[in-house]
C-alpha positions, 0 to 999 in steps of 0.5 A: 143728806146729812147722814151721807156727809157724816159717813163720808167724813168718818170714812175719809178720817179712817182712810187718812189714819190707815194711810198714815199708819201704812206710810209710817210702817214703811218709813220705820222699816226703811230706817230699821234697815239703814240702822242695821246696815250702819251697825253691821258696818261698824261691827265689821270694822271692829272685827277687823281691828280685833283681827289686826291686834290678834295677828300682831299678838300672834306674831310676837307670842306665837299664840292668840290671846283668849283674854280681852284684858291681855289684848288691850294691854298688848295694844297699849303697851306692847311693841314691835322690835324693828330690825334690819337684815343684811345678807352677804354672799361669799363665793368659795374656791370650790364653787359653793357659796357661804351666806353671812346674815347680820340682823341689827336691832334698830329700835321698837314701835308701839303696837298701837302706833304701828297698827292704829296710827291712821285712827286718831279716835281709836279706843282700846277700852272698847275694842271688845264691845259690839257696836250698837249693843254694848255686848262683848264679842265672843272669843275662842282660841286654841293654841298648841304646838301644831295648831292655833285657832281663833274665832271672834263673833258677834254673840247676838246680831242685830240683823234678824237674818244673821240669827240662828236659822237666818239665811246670813252667816253671823259676823265673825272672823276665824274658825274653831276647827281650822287655822283661818282668820278670814271674816264671814263678810269676806268672799 
């Protein structure tokens, strides 16, 4: 009877340890999935910020900047000129119209205040960093008279499904071969 009790006790301990190990692996996998979702959400938010800044840079300079320091300086010190456009239509005797356009400069607004005014905790110094990894986003630009392309991407995604050979596209916006600023997360 003693052998049977000892064997039962040992088997109960082994079953308990295996059950704990299985439970722990399920909880660990669930935490990993949640962490990946959080980091991807933060990465998408950062890519949206970069896209806004690059579009603003493009509106002023007619090109995208491939340089993070230039973009950071533009966000902190660049400004938009505020103008007001007025049109006056004058009818001519012969049936045609003339239009007089007047553009008045009203002042300027800092880029940071214009684009990121609703984000009091926005930090320009880390706009180039991928959340959760500290890696720097890869940036590609092509600027010519006819075409302007930009692509900003996460070089080493946390999500294994976004790595090469995975079934999801890496997080990025833009394209190296066509003029687009659409994000890979957008439908």
